[in-house]
KOLKOL-341480 format. One record per residue: x, y, z of N, C-alpha, C in turn; residue number from 1; chain. Coordinates in pm, whole numbers, plus 50000, padded with zeros to 5 digits. Layout:
<atoms>
<atom <X, Y, Z>, <X, Y, Z>, <X, Y, Z>, NUM, A>
...
</atoms>
This chain:
<atoms>
<atom <25727, 78221, 81686>, <25631, 78281, 81597>, <25703, 78338, 81477>, 1, A>
<atom <25637, 78333, 81364>, <25697, 78381, 81241>, <25629, 78510, 81200>, 2, A>
<atom <25708, 78607, 81161>, <25657, 78737, 81117>, <25709, 78760, 80976>, 3, A>
<atom <25621, 78797, 80887>, <25660, 78818, 80750>, <25636, 78964, 80712>, 4, A>
<atom <25733, 79020, 80641>, <25718, 79158, 80595>, <25755, 79159, 80448>, 5, A>
<atom <25669, 79215, 80366>, <25692, 79217, 80224>, <25619, 79336, 80164>, 6, A>
<atom <25676, 79394, 80060>, <25615, 79507, 79992>, <25520, 79456, 79885>, 7, A>
<atom <25391, 79482, 79900>, <25292, 79435, 79804>, <25189, 79544, 79777>, 8, A>
<atom <25112, 79528, 79671>, <25011, 79626, 79634>, <24876, 79559, 79610>, 9, A>
<atom <24769, 79633, 79637>, <24631, 79599, 79602>, <24593, 79453, 79602>, 10, A>
<atom <24559, 79402, 79483>, <24510, 79265, 79472>, <24619, 79164, 79508>, 11, A>
<atom <24746, 79199, 79485>, <24856, 79111, 79523>, <24855, 79091, 79674>, 12, A>
<atom <24820, 79194, 79748>, <24815, 79185, 79893>, <24706, 79087, 79936>, 13, A>
<atom <24591, 79090, 79871>, <24484, 78998, 79908>, <24524, 78854, 79878>, 14, A>
<atom <24603, 78832, 79773>, <24653, 78698, 79741>, <24746, 78650, 79852>, 15, A>
<atom <24837, 78737, 79895>, <24930, 78703, 80001>, <24854, 78673, 80131>, 16, A>
<atom <24753, 78753, 80161>, <24673, 78731, 80281>, <24604, 78596, 80278>, 17, A>
<atom <24541, 78564, 80166>, <24471, 78435, 80159>, <24571, 78319, 80166>, 18, A>
<atom <24689, 78338, 80111>, <24794, 78237, 80118>, <24834, 78212, 80264>, 19, A>
<atom <24857, 78318, 80338>, <24894, 78305, 80479>, <24782, 78244, 80563>, 20, A>
<atom <24659, 78285, 80536>, <24545, 78230, 80610>, <24537, 78080, 80589>, 21, A>
<atom <24551, 78035, 80465>, <24544, 77891, 80436>, <24659, 77815, 80501>, 22, A>
<atom <24778, 77871, 80495>, <24894, 77803, 80552>, <24881, 77790, 80704>, 23, A>
<atom <24839, 77898, 80769>, <24824, 77893, 80915>, <24708, 77802, 80956>, 24, A>
<atom <24604, 77793, 80873>, <24490, 77706, 80904>, <24534, 77560, 80912>, 25, A>
<atom <24633, 77522, 80832>, <24686, 77386, 80837>, <24745, 77355, 80975>, 26, A>
<atom <24795, 77457, 81042>, <24857, 77439, 81173>, <24763, 77477, 81287>, 27, A>
<atom <24634, 77487, 81255>, <24530, 77525, 81353>, <24556, 77662, 81414>, 28, A>
<atom <24595, 77756, 81327>, <24619, 77894, 81367>, <24534, 77986, 81280>, 29, A>
<atom <24495, 78098, 81337>, <24428, 78203, 81259>, <24528, 78314, 81233>, 30, A>
<atom <24516, 78377, 81119>, <24603, 78490, 81084>, <24531, 78620, 81118>, 31, A>
<atom <24597, 78705, 81192>, <24545, 78838, 81224>, <24636, 78939, 81157>, 32, A>
<atom <24577, 79027, 81075>, <24654, 79127, 81003>, <24634, 79263, 81067>, 33, A>
<atom <24746, 79326, 81102>, <24744, 79458, 81164>, <24805, 79556, 81065>, 34, A>
<atom <24730, 79658, 81029>, <24779, 79758, 80934>, <24783, 79893, 81004>, 35, A>
<atom <24896, 79958, 80995>, <24915, 80087, 81062>, <24973, 80185, 80961>, 36, A>
<atom <24900, 80290, 80931>, <24945, 80393, 80836>, <24965, 80522, 80914>, 37, A>
<atom <25086, 80578, 80904>, <25115, 80701, 80977>, <25203, 80793, 80895>, 38, A>
<atom <25216, 80915, 80942>, <25299, 81017, 80877>, <25269, 81028, 80728>, 39, A>
<atom <25143, 81030, 80696>, <25104, 81035, 80555>, <25130, 81171, 80493>, 40, A>
<atom <25144, 81274, 80578>, <25174, 81407, 80526>, <25321, 81422, 80487>, 41, A>
<atom <25408, 81343, 80546>, <25552, 81351, 80516>, <25589, 81248, 80410>, 42, A>
<atom <25599, 81126, 80450>, <25624, 81013, 80360>, <25524, 80906, 80397>, 43, A>
<atom <25472, 80838, 80299>, <25373, 80736, 80328>, <25439, 80615, 80391>, 44, A>
<atom <25393, 80583, 80511>, <25443, 80467, 80583>, <25324, 80379, 80620>, 45, A>
<atom <25320, 80262, 80564>, <25217, 80165, 80599>, <25289, 80038, 80641>, 46, A>
<atom <25259, 79993, 80760>, <25317, 79870, 80813>, <25205, 79767, 80824>, 47, A>
<atom <25232, 79648, 80776>, <25136, 79538, 80789>, <25206, 79423, 80860>, 48, A>
<atom <25148, 79381, 80970>, <25199, 79267, 81044>, <25097, 79155, 81032>, 49, A>
<atom <25146, 79034, 81014>, <25062, 78915, 81015>, <25102, 78834, 81136>, 50, A>
<atom <25007, 78814, 81225>, <25036, 78743, 81350>, <24954, 78614, 81355>, 51, A>
<atom <25021, 78499, 81361>, <24947, 78374, 81377>, <24903, 78358, 81523>, 52, A>
<atom <24775, 78327, 81540>, <24718, 78316, 81675>, <24643, 78183, 81684>, 53, A>
<atom <24658, 78111, 81795>, <24581, 77986, 81811>, <24431, 78013, 81795>, 54, A>
<atom <24362, 77918, 81732>, <24220, 77936, 81699>, <24137, 77968, 81823>, 55, A>
<atom <24164, 77900, 81935>, <24083, 77924, 82055>, <24101, 78065, 82110>, 56, A>
<atom <24219, 78126, 82092>, <24241, 78264, 82136>, <24187, 78364, 82034>, 57, A>
<atom <24188, 78326, 81907>, <24144, 78417, 81800>, <23996, 78451, 81810>, 58, A>
<atom <23916, 78362, 81868>, <23773, 78389, 81879>, <23744, 78505, 81974>, 59, A>
<atom <23834, 78530, 82069>, <23815, 78639, 82166>, <23866, 78773, 82114>, 60, A>
<atom <23955, 78771, 82016>, <24024, 78893, 81972>, <23931, 79005, 81925>, 61, A>
<atom <23826, 78978, 81846>, <23741, 79090, 81803>, <23686, 79174, 81919>, 62, A>
<atom <23645, 79111, 82026>, <23592, 79184, 82142>, <23701, 79269, 82207>, 63, A>
<atom <23821, 79213, 82221>, <23932, 79287, 82281>, <23971, 79408, 82194>, 64, A>
<atom <23976, 79387, 82063>, <24013, 79497, 81974>, <23905, 79606, 81972>, 65, A>
<atom <23781, 79566, 81972>, <23672, 79664, 81971>, <23680, 79753, 82094>, 66, A>
<atom <23697, 79693, 82210>, <23706, 79768, 82335>, <23829, 79860, 82334>, 67, A>
<atom <23944, 79807, 82291>, <24068, 79885, 82292>, <24062, 80002, 82195>, 68, A>
<atom <24003, 79982, 82079>, <23993, 80090, 81980>, <23900, 80199, 82032>, 69, A>
<atom <23788, 80160, 82093>, <23695, 80260, 82146>, <23756, 80342, 82259>, 70, A>
<atom <23851, 80285, 82332>, <23915, 80355, 82443>, <24043, 80427, 82402>, 71, A>
<atom <24085, 80411, 82277>, <24213, 80468, 82233>, <24199, 80611, 82183>, 72, A>
<atom <24315, 80670, 82158>, <24325, 80802, 82095>, <24260, 80910, 82182>, 73, A>
<atom <24206, 81012, 82120>, <24150, 81126, 82193>, <24003, 81100, 82228>, 74, A>
<atom <23956, 81171, 82331>, <23818, 81150, 82375>, <23717, 81203, 82275>, 75, A>
<atom <23743, 81323, 82223>, <23650, 81385, 82127>, <23712, 81378, 81988>, 76, A>
<atom <23660, 81290, 81906>, <23717, 81269, 81773>, <23626, 81328, 81666>, 77, A>
<atom <23687, 81372, 81557>, <23609, 81423, 81444>, <23558, 81310, 81355>, 78, A>
<atom <23631, 81198, 81356>, <23592, 81083, 81276>, <23532, 80975, 81364>, 79, A>
<atom <23460, 80885, 81302>, <23402, 80772, 81373>, <23515, 80691, 81437>, 80, A>
<atom <23501, 80658, 81566>, <23609, 80588, 81637>, <23630, 80447, 81586>, 81, A>
<atom <23524, 80375, 81558>, <23534, 80236, 81517>, <23457, 80215, 81388>, 82, A>
<atom <23527, 80164, 81287>, <23464, 80136, 81158>, <23469, 79986, 81136>, 83, A>
<atom <23353, 79927, 81113>, <23345, 79783, 81088>, <23378, 79760, 80940>, 84, A>
<atom <23481, 79680, 80912>, <23525, 79659, 80773>, <23485, 79521, 80720>, 85, A>
<atom <23405, 79448, 80794>, <23364, 79315, 80746>, <23280, 79329, 80620>, 86, A>
<atom <23326, 79262, 80515>, <23254, 79264, 80388>, <23273, 79392, 80309>, 87, A>
<atom <23366, 79477, 80351>, <23389, 79606, 80283>, <23536, 79620, 80248>, 88, A>
<atom <23563, 79709, 80156>, <23701, 79741, 80120>, <23754, 79843, 80219>, 89, A>
<atom <23867, 79813, 80281>, <23925, 79903, 80381>, <23949, 80042, 80325>, 90, A>
<atom <23994, 80051, 80200>, <24026, 80180, 80138>, <23903, 80270, 80125>, 91, A>
<atom <23785, 80209, 80120>, <23661, 80288, 80111>, <23604, 80323, 80247>, 92, A>
<atom <23654, 80256, 80351>, <23605, 80280, 80487>, <23679, 80393, 80558>, 93, A>
<atom <23803, 80417, 80518>, <23887, 80516, 80584>, <23908, 80634, 80488>, 94, A>
<atom <23887, 80758, 80534>, <23910, 80874, 80447>, <24054, 80878, 80395>, 95, A>
<atom <24069, 80906, 80268>, <24200, 80907, 80206>, <24289, 81016, 80267>, 96, A>
<atom <24415, 80981, 80289>, <24512, 81078, 80339>, <24520, 81089, 80490>, 97, A>
<atom <24436, 81017, 80562>, <24438, 81022, 80708>, <24509, 80899, 80765>, 98, A>
<atom <24584, 80916, 80874>, <24648, 80800, 80936>, <24541, 80709, 80996>, 99, A>
<atom <24569, 80578, 80993>, <24469, 80484, 81044>, <24536, 80358, 81097>, 100, A>
<atom <24457, 80285, 81175>, <24494, 80152, 81223>, <24382, 80058, 81182>, 101, A>
<atom <24419, 79941, 81135>, <24319, 79843, 81094>, <24360, 79706, 81144>, 102, A>
<atom <24262, 79627, 81185>, <24286, 79488, 81221>, <24188, 79403, 81141>, 103, A>
<atom <24239, 79298, 81079>, <24154, 79206, 81004>, <24179, 79065, 81055>, 104, A>
<atom <24071, 78994, 81075>, <24079, 78858, 81128>, <24064, 78762, 81011>, 105, A>
<atom <24176, 78710, 80962>, <24175, 78627, 80842>, <24139, 78712, 80721>, 106, A>
<atom <24053, 78661, 80636>, <24009, 78738, 80519>, <23867, 78789, 80536>, 107, A>
<atom <23814, 78778, 80659>, <23675, 78816, 80685>, <23655, 78964, 80715>, 108, A>
<atom <23762, 79040, 80729>, <23750, 79180, 80767>, <23768, 79196, 80916>, 109, A>
<atom <23741, 79315, 80964>, <23760, 79343, 81106>, <23719, 79484, 81140>, 110, A>
<atom <23814, 79560, 81196>, <23785, 79697, 81239>, <23893, 79792, 81191>, 111, A>
<atom <23855, 79917, 81174>, <23950, 80022, 81140>, <23926, 80140, 81233>, 112, A>
<atom <24029, 80222, 81249>, <24021, 80340, 81334>, <24104, 80450, 81271>, 113, A>
<atom <24043, 80566, 81249>, <24117, 80683, 81199>, <24187, 80745, 81318>, 114, A>
<atom <24318, 80761, 81305>, <24399, 80813, 81416>, <24393, 80966, 81414>, 115, A>
<atom <24342, 81022, 81521>, <24328, 81167, 81531>, <24459, 81233, 81575>, 116, A>
<atom <24525, 81174, 81673>, <24648, 81230, 81730>, <24758, 81126, 81720>, 117, A>
<atom <24843, 81137, 81617>, <24943, 81034, 81589>, <25041, 81011, 81703>, 118, A>
<atom <25078, 81115, 81774>, <25177, 81099, 81880>, <25123, 81018, 81997>, 119, A>
<atom <24993, 81008, 82012>, <24933, 80930, 82121>, <24910, 80784, 82083>, 120, A>
<atom <24917, 80754, 81955>, <24885, 80620, 81906>, <25014, 80549, 81866>, 121, A>
<atom <25049, 80444, 81937>, <25175, 80373, 81915>, <25163, 80269, 81805>, 122, A>
<atom <25272, 80248, 81735>, <25275, 80151, 81625>, <25245, 80008, 81674>, 123, A>
<atom <25282, 79978, 81798>, <25263, 79843, 81850>, <25127, 79824, 81918>, 124, A>
<atom <25032, 79913, 81893>, <24899, 79907, 81954>, <24835, 79769, 81938>, 125, A>
<atom <24827, 79721, 81816>, <24763, 79592, 81790>, <24840, 79475, 81847>, 126, A>
<atom <24972, 79483, 81837>, <25057, 79376, 81891>, <25042, 79367, 82043>, 127, A>
<atom <25023, 79481, 82106>, <25005, 79484, 82251>, <24877, 79413, 82292>, 128, A>
<atom <24772, 79430, 82215>, <24645, 79364, 82245>, <24658, 79213, 82229>, 129, A>
<atom <24717, 79171, 82117>, <24736, 79028, 82094>, <24829, 78970, 82201>, 130, A>
<atom <24935, 79041, 82233>, <25028, 78996, 82337>, <24959, 78980, 82471>, 131, A>
<atom <24867, 79070, 82502>, <24792, 79060, 82628>, <24702, 78938, 82631>, 132, A>
<atom <24636, 78909, 82520>, <24548, 78792, 82513>, <24630, 78664, 82523>, 133, A>
<atom <24747, 78662, 82456>, <24832, 78542, 82457>, <24924, 78536, 82579>, 134, A>
<atom <24920, 78639, 82662>, <25005, 78649, 82780>, <25154, 78640, 82742>, 135, A>
<atom <25192, 78718, 82639>, <25329, 78718, 82588>, <25414, 78822, 82661>, 136, A>
<atom <25544, 78808, 82645>, <25639, 78900, 82705>, <25634, 79035, 82632>, 137, A>
<atom <25642, 79144, 82706>, <25634, 79279, 82652>, <25743, 79306, 82547>, 138, A>
<atom <25857, 79245, 82562>, <25970, 79269, 82471>, <25934, 79232, 82328>, 139, A>
<atom <25842, 79138, 82309>, <25807, 79093, 82175>, <25746, 79202, 82089>, 140, A>
<atom <25675, 79298, 82150>, <25612, 79402, 82068>, <25665, 79542, 82094>, 141, A>
<atom <25713, 79572, 82212>, <25760, 79709, 82239>, <25895, 79739, 82178>, 142, A>
<atom <25994, 79661, 82210>, <26130, 79681, 82159>, <26186, 79549, 82107>, 143, A>
<atom <26133, 79501, 81996>, <26184, 79373, 81946>, <26330, 79388, 81904>, 144, A>
<atom <26408, 79281, 81913>, <26549, 79290, 81873>, <26561, 79323, 81725>, 145, A>
<atom <26666, 79395, 81690>, <26691, 79432, 81550>, <26719, 79305, 81470>, 146, A>
<atom <26664, 79301, 81350>, <26686, 79185, 81266>, <26813, 79201, 81185>, 147, A>
<atom <26884, 79092, 81170>, <27005, 79093, 81088>, <26968, 79063, 80944>, 148, A>
<atom <27060, 79092, 80854>, <27036, 79062, 80712>, <27013, 78914, 80690>, 149, A>
<atom <27085, 78832, 80765>, <27070, 78687, 80753>, <26931, 78642, 80796>, 150, A>
<atom <26881, 78700, 80903>, <26746, 78667, 80951>, <26639, 78707, 80851>, 151, A>
<atom <26655, 78822, 80790>, <26559, 78869, 80689>, <26564, 78779, 80566>, 152, A>
<atom <26684, 78740, 80523>, <26697, 78650, 80408>, <26631, 78515, 80437>, 153, A>
<atom <26646, 78465, 80560>, <26583, 78339, 80597>, <26430, 78351, 80588>, 154, A>
<atom <26375, 78459, 80640>, <26230, 78480, 80635>, <26182, 78490, 80491>, 155, A>
<atom <26261, 78554, 80407>, <26226, 78565, 80265>, <26222, 78427, 80201>, 156, A>
<atom <26319, 78343, 80231>, <26322, 78207, 80176>, <26201, 78126, 80222>, 157, A>
<atom <26167, 78138, 80350>, <26051, 78067, 80404>, <25924, 78115, 80333>, 158, A>
<atom <25914, 78244, 80313>, <25796, 78301, 80248>, <25788, 78255, 80102>, 159, A>
<atom <25900, 78251, 80033>, <25901, 78206, 79893>, <25862, 78058, 79884>, 160, A>
<atom <25908, 77975, 79977>, <25868, 77834, 79980>, <25717, 77822, 80002>, 161, A>
<atom <25665, 77908, 80087>, <25522, 77909, 80115>, <25445, 77942, 79988>, 162, A>
<atom <25491, 78040, 79912>, <25424, 78079, 79787>, <25431, 77967, 79684>, 163, A>
<atom <25540, 77891, 79681>, <25553, 77780, 79586>, <25456, 77668, 79622>, 164, A>
<atom <25434, 77646, 79751>, <25342, 77540, 79796>, <25198, 77567, 79756>, 165, A>
<atom <25161, 77694, 79741>, <25024, 77732, 79707>, <25022, 77816, 79579>, 166, A>
<atom <25056, 77756, 79464>, <25062, 77836, 79342>, <24924, 77877, 79291>, 167, A>
<atom <24818, 77810, 79333>, <24684, 77838, 79281>, <24612, 77950, 79352>, 168, A>
<atom <24673, 78013, 79450>, <24605, 78119, 79527>, <24590, 78242, 79442>, 169, A>
</atoms>
């Protein structure tokens, strides 16, 4: 599986997302985007993972994520536990300045969750759900091996080739 990490902003991010969705569709895969924002009071940390998932497994993911989000975090929350982001801008669905988790299925939207208690909500929450559906090894999301500079450079080259293949996005 290929994982891409890149620093992007606003509309540029939507271009990258549509690029990845189109590329994975050629290989009969759906792209699932997991966004995790934490420690917003200290330094802003937003992590976005793009996970390619076989189309037949991707159809089940919304139900699994909905159930997992509703059962996550604290029992009594001040914010709505599950926010449907289909057809909406994520930034308008989540109160500004609060930590959140979001999952988007391709470019169609998905679900968001405002994290009430950050220490109870793990960064690999979404990866764990996908790993469970795909019956993957726990090591892939809990403690992945550290990446070397050479590995990161290789991923960057692959990503740049991908962008050249789809200049019209």
